[in-house]
DSSP file (Angstrom, degrees, kcal/mol; ACC not computed):
  #  RESIDUE AA STRUCTURE BP1 BP2  ACC     N-H-->O    O-->H-N    N-H-->O    O-->H-N    TCO  KAPPA ALPHA  PHI   PSI    X-CA   Y-CA   Z-CA
    1    1 A M     >        0   0    0      0, 0.0     4,-2.4     0, 0.0     5,-0.2   0.000 360.0 360.0 360.0 -45.0   95.8  105.5   60.0
    2    2 A N  H  >  +     0   0    0      1,-0.2     4,-2.3     2,-0.2     5,-0.1   0.918 360.0  48.2 -49.5 -49.5   93.6  108.3   59.0
    3    3 A D  H  > S+     0   0    0      1,-0.2     4,-3.0     2,-0.2     5,-0.3   0.901 109.4  54.4 -59.3 -39.0   90.4  106.2   59.3
    4    4 A F  H  > S+     0   0    0      2,-0.2     4,-2.3     1,-0.2    -1,-0.2   0.929 110.3  44.8 -62.0 -42.3   91.6  104.8   62.6
    5    5 A L  H  X S+     0   0    0     -4,-2.4     4,-2.6     2,-0.2    -1,-0.2   0.849 114.5  50.0 -69.5 -35.6   92.0  108.3   64.1
    6    6 A L  H  X S+     0   0    0     -4,-2.3     4,-2.2    -5,-0.2    -2,-0.2   0.949 114.2  43.0 -65.6 -48.4   88.7  109.4   62.6
    7    7 A N  H  X S+     0   0    0     -4,-3.0     4,-3.0     2,-0.2    -2,-0.2   0.889 113.3  53.6 -63.8 -44.3   86.8  106.4   64.0
    8    8 A F  H  X S+     0   0    0     -4,-2.3     4,-2.3    -5,-0.3    -1,-0.2   0.938 109.7  48.2 -57.0 -53.5   88.6  106.8   67.4
    9    9 A T  H  X S+     0   0    0     -4,-2.6     4,-2.4     1,-0.2    -1,-0.2   0.889 111.1  50.0 -52.3 -47.0   87.5  110.4   67.6
   10   10 A K  H  X S+     0   0    0     -4,-2.2     4,-1.4     1,-0.2    -2,-0.2   0.883 112.0  46.7 -64.7 -34.4   84.0  109.6   66.8
   11   11 A I  H  X S+     0   0    0     -4,-3.0     4,-0.8     2,-0.2    -2,-0.2   0.934 113.4  47.3 -69.6 -41.0   83.7  106.8   69.3
   12   12 A I  H >< S+     0   0    0     -4,-2.3     3,-0.5     1,-0.2     7,-0.3   0.889 115.2  47.6 -69.1 -35.3   85.3  108.9   72.1
   13   13 A E  H 3< S+     0   0    0     -4,-2.4    -1,-0.2     1,-0.2    -2,-0.2   0.761 107.0  57.2 -76.0 -25.0   83.0  111.9   71.2
   14   14 A S  H 3< S+     0   0    0     -4,-1.4     2,-0.5     1,-0.2    -1,-0.2   0.679 110.2  42.9 -82.5 -13.1   79.8  109.7   71.1
   15   15 A N    XX  -     0   0    0     -4,-0.8     3,-1.2    -3,-0.5     4,-0.5  -0.889  57.0-175.4-134.3 102.3   80.2  108.4   74.7
   16   16 A T  H 3> S+     0   0    0     -2,-0.5     4,-2.0     1,-0.2     5,-0.1   0.613  78.8  79.4 -78.0  -8.4   81.2  110.9   77.5
   17   17 A R  H 3> S+     0   0    0      2,-0.2     4,-1.6     1,-0.2    -1,-0.2   0.805  84.0  62.9 -62.4 -28.5   81.4  107.9   80.0
   18   18 A I  H <> S+     0   0    0     -3,-1.2     4,-2.0     2,-0.2     3,-0.5   0.965 107.1  43.1 -58.9 -50.8   84.9  107.1   78.4
   19   19 A Y  H  X S+     0   0    0     -4,-0.5     4,-3.0    -7,-0.3     5,-0.3   0.938 111.8  54.4 -60.2 -43.6   86.0  110.6   79.8
   20   20 A W  H  X S+     0   0    0     -4,-2.0     4,-1.3     1,-0.2    -1,-0.2   0.762 106.7  50.5 -57.9 -31.4   84.3  110.0   83.1
   21   21 A S  H  X S+     0   0    0     -4,-1.6     4,-2.0    -3,-0.5    -1,-0.2   0.851 111.9  47.1 -79.8 -37.3   86.1  106.7   83.7
   22   22 A I  H  X S+     0   0    0     -4,-2.0     4,-1.7     2,-0.2    -2,-0.2   0.916 113.8  47.0 -74.7 -37.6   89.5  108.2   83.0
   23   23 A L  H  X S+     0   0    0     -4,-3.0     4,-2.9    -5,-0.2     5,-0.2   0.867 110.2  56.3 -70.2 -30.5   88.8  111.3   85.3
   24   24 A F  H  X S+     0   0    0     -4,-1.3     4,-3.1    -5,-0.3    -1,-0.2   0.941 106.7  47.5 -63.8 -42.4   87.5  108.8   87.9
   25   25 A G  H  X S+     0   0    0     -4,-2.0     4,-1.5     1,-0.2    -1,-0.2   0.858 114.0  47.4 -67.5 -33.1   90.7  106.9   87.9
   26   26 A I  H  X S+     0   0    0     -4,-1.7     4,-2.1     2,-0.2    -2,-0.2   0.944 114.0  45.4 -67.3 -46.1   92.7  110.0   88.1
   27   27 A A  H  X S+     0   0    0     -4,-2.9     4,-1.7     1,-0.2    -2,-0.2   0.937 112.5  51.9 -65.8 -44.9   90.7  111.6   90.9
   28   28 A A  H  X S+     0   0    0     -4,-3.1     4,-1.9    -5,-0.2    -1,-0.2   0.830 108.9  49.5 -53.9 -37.6   90.6  108.3   92.9
   29   29 A C  H  X S+     0   0    0     -4,-1.5     4,-2.2     1,-0.2    -1,-0.2   0.867 113.2  48.3 -69.9 -36.3   94.4  108.0   92.7
   30   30 A L  H  X S+     0   0    0     -4,-2.1     4,-1.6     2,-0.2    -2,-0.2   0.844 110.2  50.4 -74.0 -28.0   94.8  111.6   93.9
   31   31 A V  H  X S+     0   0    0     -4,-1.7     4,-2.1     2,-0.2    -2,-0.2   0.885 112.3  47.7 -73.7 -43.0   92.4  111.0   96.6
   32   32 A L  H  X S+     0   0    0     -4,-1.9     4,-2.4     2,-0.2    -2,-0.2   0.836 109.1  54.2 -62.3 -38.3   94.3  107.9   97.7
   33   33 A Y  H  X S+     0   0    0     -4,-2.2     4,-1.6     2,-0.2    -2,-0.2   0.880 110.0  45.8 -71.4 -37.1   97.6  109.7   97.5
   34   34 A I  H  X S+     0   0    0     -4,-1.6     4,-3.1     2,-0.2     5,-0.2   0.906 110.8  53.2 -61.1 -45.6   96.4  112.4   99.9
   35   35 A A  H  X S+     0   0    0     -4,-2.1     4,-2.7     1,-0.2    -2,-0.2   0.903 108.3  51.3 -61.3 -42.8   94.9  109.9  102.2
   36   36 A E  H  X S+     0   0    0     -4,-2.4     4,-2.6     2,-0.2    -1,-0.2   0.891 109.1  49.1 -61.3 -39.6   98.3  108.1  102.3
   37   37 A I  H  X S+     0   0    0     -4,-1.6     4,-2.9     2,-0.2     5,-0.2   0.978 114.3  47.2 -66.2 -55.0  100.2  111.4  103.1
   38   38 A V  H  X S+     0   0    0     -4,-3.1     4,-2.6     1,-0.2    -2,-0.2   0.935 114.3  45.5 -45.7 -51.6   97.6  112.1  105.9
   39   39 A H  H  X S+     0   0    0     -4,-2.7     4,-2.3     1,-0.2    -2,-0.2   0.942 114.3  48.7 -69.8 -46.1   97.8  108.5  107.3
   40   40 A I  H  X S+     0   0    0     -4,-2.6     4,-2.5     1,-0.2    -1,-0.2   0.891 110.7  50.6 -59.5 -38.2  101.7  108.5  107.2
   41   41 A D  H  X S+     0   0    0     -4,-2.9     4,-2.4     1,-0.2    -1,-0.2   0.914 109.4  51.6 -68.1 -38.7  101.9  111.9  108.9
   42   42 A Q  H  X S+     0   0    0     -4,-2.6     4,-2.1    -5,-0.2    -2,-0.2   0.867 111.1  46.9 -57.9 -40.7   99.6  110.6  111.6
   43   43 A V  H  X S+     0   0    0     -4,-2.3     4,-2.6     2,-0.2     5,-0.2   0.944 110.3  52.4 -62.6 -47.5  101.8  107.5  112.2
   44   44 A I  H  X S+     0   0    0     -4,-2.5     4,-1.8     1,-0.2     5,-0.4   0.942 112.1  47.2 -60.3 -48.1  105.0  109.5  112.2
   45   45 A A  H  < S+     0   0    0     -4,-2.4    -1,-0.2     1,-0.2    -2,-0.2   0.899 112.7  48.7 -62.2 -39.6  103.4  111.8  114.9
   46   46 A A  H  < S+     0   0    0     -4,-2.1    -1,-0.2     1,-0.2    -2,-0.2   0.804 109.5  51.5 -74.3 -28.3  102.2  108.9  116.9
   47   47 A L  H  < S-     0   0    0     -4,-2.6    -1,-0.2    -5,-0.1    -2,-0.2   0.872  82.5-165.5 -65.4 -41.2  105.6  107.2  116.9
   48   48 A N     <  +     0   0    0     -4,-1.8     2,-0.3    -5,-0.2    -3,-0.1   0.866  41.2 123.5  49.0  48.4  107.4  110.2  118.0
   49   49 A T        -     0   0    0     -5,-0.4    -1,-0.2     2,-0.1    -2,-0.1  -0.946  55.9-154.1-137.0 157.2  110.7  108.9  117.1
   50   50 A K        +     0   0    0     -2,-0.3     2,-0.7    -3,-0.1    -1,-0.1   0.363  58.5 121.3-106.7  -0.1  113.6  110.1  114.9
   51   51 A D     >  -     0   0    0      1,-0.2     4,-2.1     2,-0.1     3,-0.5  -0.579  53.0-154.7 -72.7 109.8  115.0  106.5  114.3
   52   52 A Q  H  > S+     0   0    0     -2,-0.7     4,-2.4     1,-0.2     5,-0.2   0.781  90.6  52.6 -53.3 -34.0  114.9  106.1  110.5
   53   53 A Q  H  > S+     0   0    0      2,-0.2     4,-2.3     1,-0.2    -1,-0.2   0.880 109.4  49.0 -81.2 -33.2  114.7  102.2  110.6
   54   54 A I  H  > S+     0   0    0     -3,-0.5     4,-1.2     2,-0.2    -2,-0.2   0.926 113.0  47.3 -68.2 -39.2  111.7  102.3  113.0
   55   55 A L  H  X S+     0   0    0     -4,-2.1     4,-3.1     2,-0.2     3,-0.4   0.916 112.3  49.4 -65.2 -41.8  109.9  104.8  110.8
   56   56 A R  H  X S+     0   0    0     -4,-2.4     4,-2.7     1,-0.3    -1,-0.2   0.911 110.1  50.6 -68.2 -37.9  110.6  102.8  107.6
   57   57 A A  H  < S+     0   0    0     -4,-2.3    -1,-0.3     1,-0.2    -2,-0.2   0.774 116.5  42.8 -71.0 -21.4  109.3   99.6  109.2
   58   58 A A  H  X S+     0   0    0     -4,-1.2     4,-0.6    -3,-0.4    -2,-0.2   0.871 119.4  41.4 -83.9 -44.6  106.1  101.4  110.2
   59   59 A I  H >X S+     0   0    0     -4,-3.1     4,-2.6     1,-0.2     3,-0.9   0.916  99.1  72.7 -72.8 -41.2  105.6  103.3  107.1
   60   60 A E  H 3X S+     0   0    0     -4,-2.7     4,-1.8     1,-0.3    -1,-0.2   0.795  97.2  47.1 -45.4 -48.1  106.5  100.5  104.5
   61   61 A P  H 3> S+     0   0    0      0, 0.0     4,-2.2     0, 0.0    -1,-0.3   0.863 112.7  52.3 -71.7 -29.2  103.3   98.3  105.0
   62   62 A I  H <X S+     0   0    0     -3,-0.9     4,-2.1    -4,-0.6     5,-0.3   0.961 109.2  48.6 -65.6 -51.5  101.1  101.5  104.7
   63   63 A T  H  X S+     0   0    0     -4,-2.6     4,-1.7     1,-0.2    -1,-0.2   0.844 109.8  52.0 -68.0 -26.3  102.7  102.6  101.5
   64   64 A Q  H  X S+     0   0    0     -4,-1.8     4,-2.1    -5,-0.3    -1,-0.2   0.921 109.0  50.8 -69.2 -42.6  102.3   99.1  100.0
   65   65 A Q  H  X S+     0   0    0     -4,-2.2     4,-2.3     1,-0.2    -2,-0.2   0.919 113.3  43.0 -59.2 -43.3   98.6   99.0  100.8
   66   66 A Y  H  X S+     0   0    0     -4,-2.1     4,-2.3     2,-0.2    -1,-0.2   0.841 111.9  55.6 -74.5 -31.9   97.9  102.4   99.3
   67   67 A K  H  X S+     0   0    0     -4,-1.7     4,-2.0    -5,-0.3    -1,-0.2   0.909 110.4  46.3 -64.0 -41.9  100.1  101.5   96.2
   68   68 A G  H  X S+     0   0    0     -4,-2.1     4,-2.4     2,-0.2    -2,-0.2   0.896 109.8  53.1 -64.1 -42.9   97.9   98.4   95.8
   69   69 A G  H  X S+     0   0    0     -4,-2.3     4,-1.9     1,-0.2    -2,-0.2   0.897 108.6  48.7 -61.4 -42.2   94.8  100.4   96.1
   70   70 A R  H  X S+     0   0    0     -4,-2.3     4,-2.7     2,-0.2     5,-0.2   0.897 110.7  52.5 -68.1 -35.4   95.9  102.9   93.4
   71   71 A I  H  X S+     0   0    0     -4,-2.0     4,-2.8     1,-0.2    -2,-0.2   0.953 110.8  46.4 -62.7 -47.3   96.8   99.9   91.0
   72   72 A I  H  X S+     0   0    0     -4,-2.4     4,-1.8     1,-0.2    -1,-0.2   0.812 112.1  51.9 -71.0 -30.2   93.3   98.3   91.6
   73   73 A V  H  X S+     0   0    0     -4,-1.9     4,-2.3    -5,-0.2    -1,-0.2   0.943 113.3  43.8 -66.2 -46.5   91.7  101.9   91.0
   74   74 A M  H  X S+     0   0    0     -4,-2.7     4,-2.7     2,-0.2    -2,-0.2   0.885 112.4  52.3 -69.9 -35.5   93.6  102.3   87.7
   75   75 A V  H  X S+     0   0    0     -4,-2.8     4,-2.6    -5,-0.2     5,-0.2   0.954 112.7  46.1 -57.9 -47.1   92.9   98.7   86.6
   76   76 A A  H  X S+     0   0    0     -4,-1.8     4,-2.5     2,-0.2    -2,-0.2   0.893 111.0  51.6 -58.7 -47.0   89.2   99.3   87.2
   77   77 A A  H  X S+     0   0    0     -4,-2.3     4,-2.8     2,-0.2    -1,-0.2   0.916 112.6  46.0 -54.6 -51.3   89.3  102.7   85.4
   78   78 A V  H  X S+     0   0    0     -4,-2.7     4,-2.6     1,-0.2    -2,-0.2   0.889 113.5  48.0 -67.3 -40.1   90.9  101.1   82.3
   79   79 A I  H  X S+     0   0    0     -4,-2.6     4,-2.6    -5,-0.2     5,-0.2   0.919 113.8  48.2 -60.0 -45.8   88.5   98.2   82.3
   80   80 A W  H  X S+     0   0    0     -4,-2.5     4,-2.7    -5,-0.2    -2,-0.2   0.957 114.7  45.1 -67.1 -47.0   85.5  100.6   82.7
   81   81 A S  H  X S+     0   0    0     -4,-2.8     4,-2.1     2,-0.2    -1,-0.2   0.888 112.6  50.7 -62.1 -47.3   86.8  102.8   79.9
   82   82 A S  H  X S+     0   0    0     -4,-2.6     4,-2.3     2,-0.2    -1,-0.2   0.876 111.3  48.7 -56.7 -42.6   87.6   99.9   77.6
   83   83 A W  H  X S+     0   0    0     -4,-2.6     4,-1.7     1,-0.2    -2,-0.2   0.906 112.8  47.9 -71.2 -39.6   84.1   98.5   78.1
   84   84 A E  H  X S+     0   0    0     -4,-2.7     4,-2.3    -5,-0.2    -2,-0.2   0.866 110.7  52.7 -65.0 -32.3   82.6  101.9   77.4
   85   85 A Y  H  X S+     0   0    0     -4,-2.1     4,-2.5     2,-0.2    -2,-0.2   0.915 110.6  45.2 -64.6 -51.8   84.7  102.2   74.3
   86   86 A S  H  X S+     0   0    0     -4,-2.3     4,-1.6     2,-0.2    -1,-0.2   0.781 112.6  52.7 -76.1 -23.7   83.6   98.8   72.9
   87   87 A K  H  X S+     0   0    0     -4,-1.7     4,-1.8    -5,-0.2    -2,-0.2   0.950 111.9  45.6 -71.8 -45.8   79.9   99.6   73.7
   88   88 A A  H  X S+     0   0    0     -4,-2.3     4,-2.4     1,-0.2    -2,-0.2   0.880 111.1  53.1 -59.0 -40.0   80.2  102.9   71.9
   89   89 A K  H  X>S+     0   0    0     -4,-2.5     5,-2.2     1,-0.2     4,-0.9   0.915 111.5  45.9 -64.9 -41.0   82.0  101.1   68.9
   90   90 A K  H  <5S+     0   0    0     -4,-1.6    -1,-0.2     2,-0.2    -2,-0.2   0.824 109.6  54.8 -71.8 -34.9   79.2   98.6   68.6
   91   91 A K  H  <5S+     0   0    0     -4,-1.8    -1,-0.2     1,-0.2    -2,-0.2   0.867 111.4  44.7 -57.8 -45.4   76.6  101.4   68.9
   92   92 A L  H  <5S-     0   0    0     -4,-2.4    -2,-0.2    -5,-0.2    -1,-0.2   0.702 113.8-120.1 -75.6 -18.3   78.2  103.2   66.0
   93   93 A G  T  <5S+     0   0    0     -4,-0.9    -3,-0.2    -5,-0.2    -4,-0.1   0.750  74.6 126.6  81.7  26.1   78.6  100.0   64.0
   94   94 A L      < +     0   0    0     -5,-2.2     2,-0.2    -6,-0.2    -4,-0.2   0.378  37.4 103.8 -99.5   0.5   82.3  100.2   63.7
   95   95 A S              0   0    0     -6,-0.5    -9,-0.0     1,-0.1     0, 0.0  -0.538 360.0 360.0 -86.1 153.4   83.2   96.8   65.0
   96   96 A R              0   0    0     -2,-0.2    -1,-0.1     0, 0.0    -6,-0.0   0.530 360.0 360.0 -78.8 360.0   84.3   94.1   62.8
């Protein structure tokens, strides 16, 4: 277990792109979340209604699209970080 943690730390420290891929995923999700809030706020203002069923029907497709976008961004960030991790592992000669 100790060897695993030492190798893991060495791999992470050798390739800063691993950090950037994780930060990119978090930042992109945050940007999408803020865009979703603004978009929903504009839709609510445009509808100009207090009926909860109408608001829910209008907002639900928007939230599903942004949720899908955040999932895609996170999957891309995980794939990118895994690729960078395996590249750094091979570079350091730690792969089996």
